[in-house]
C-alpha positions in Angstrom: 59.8 90.5 131.7 61.0 90.0 135.7 63.0 92.4 138.0 64.6 91.8 141.0 64.1 93.6 144.1 67.4 95.4 145.7 67.7 97.2 148.4 66.3 100.9 148.7 63.8 100.1 145.2 60.5 101.4 145.4 57.6 100.0 143.1 57.7 103.5 141.9 61.4 103.6 141.0 60.9 100.0 139.3 58.3 101.3 136.9 60.4 104.8 136.4 63.2 102.0 135.2 61.4 99.4 133.4 58.0 101.6 132.6 59.3 105.4 132.1 56.9 106.6 134.7 56.8 106.2 138.0 53.5 106.7 138.3 52.6 103.5 136.6 53.6 101.5 139.7 50.3 100.4 140.0 50.8 97.9 137.0 53.5 96.2 138.2 51.5 95.8 141.9 48.6 94.5 139.8 50.6 92.2 137.9 52.2 90.5 141.3 48.5 90.0 143.1 48.5 87.9 145.2 52.3 88.1 145.4 52.0 91.7 147.0 49.8 92.6 149.1 50.7 96.6 149.6 52.6 98.4 147.1 54.5 99.9 149.9 56.1 96.6 151.2 58.3 95.1 148.8 61.6 93.5 149.8 65.3 92.9 148.3 65.3 89.3 146.5 61.7 89.5 145.5 61.4 88.9 141.9 58.5 90.8 140.4 57.0 90.4 136.9 57.2 93.6 134.9 54.2 93.9 132.3 54.5 94.8 128.8 53.6 98.6 127.9 50.3 98.7 126.3 51.1 98.1 122.7 50.5 101.3 120.4 50.0 103.6 123.3 52.0 106.6 123.3 51.2 109.2 126.0 49.7 112.5 124.8 52.3 115.3 124.8 51.6 117.9 127.7 49.8 120.9 126.6 52.7 123.3 128.4 55.5 121.5 126.2 53.4 122.5 123.3 53.0 126.3 124.1 56.9 126.4 124.6 57.7 125.3 121.6 55.1 127.3 119.9 55.7 130.7 121.6 59.6 130.0 121.4 60.2 128.2 118.2 63.6 129.3 118.0 64.4 127.5 121.4 65.5 128.8 124.9 68.9 129.2 124.3 68.8 131.9 121.8 65.7 133.6 123.6 68.1 133.8 127.0 71.3 134.5 125.0 69.0 137.7 123.3 68.3 138.7 127.0 71.6 138.3 128.2 72.9 140.6 125.4 70.6 143.1 126.2 71.2 143.5 129.9 75.2 143.9 129.6 74.4 146.6 126.6 72.4 148.5 129.0 
């Protein structure tokens, strides 16, 4: 896959758009060596190769996400509605 750089873009923005994570910009930088010599210097009109995401790779869930779901399995909305109801009646 290829991407044509437009004004205002950064490798991080392009990585977020195509790879789903801005922190994966080094993969785009590496895929465009020797065209790119500095990840901070890309220009409108440049055509960059976008590497395919690693096959079968799934990012691990964050521990905080797991804790949030297990600590409050009914969801935040239900928790907050009970809190709001308590503050109005008291």
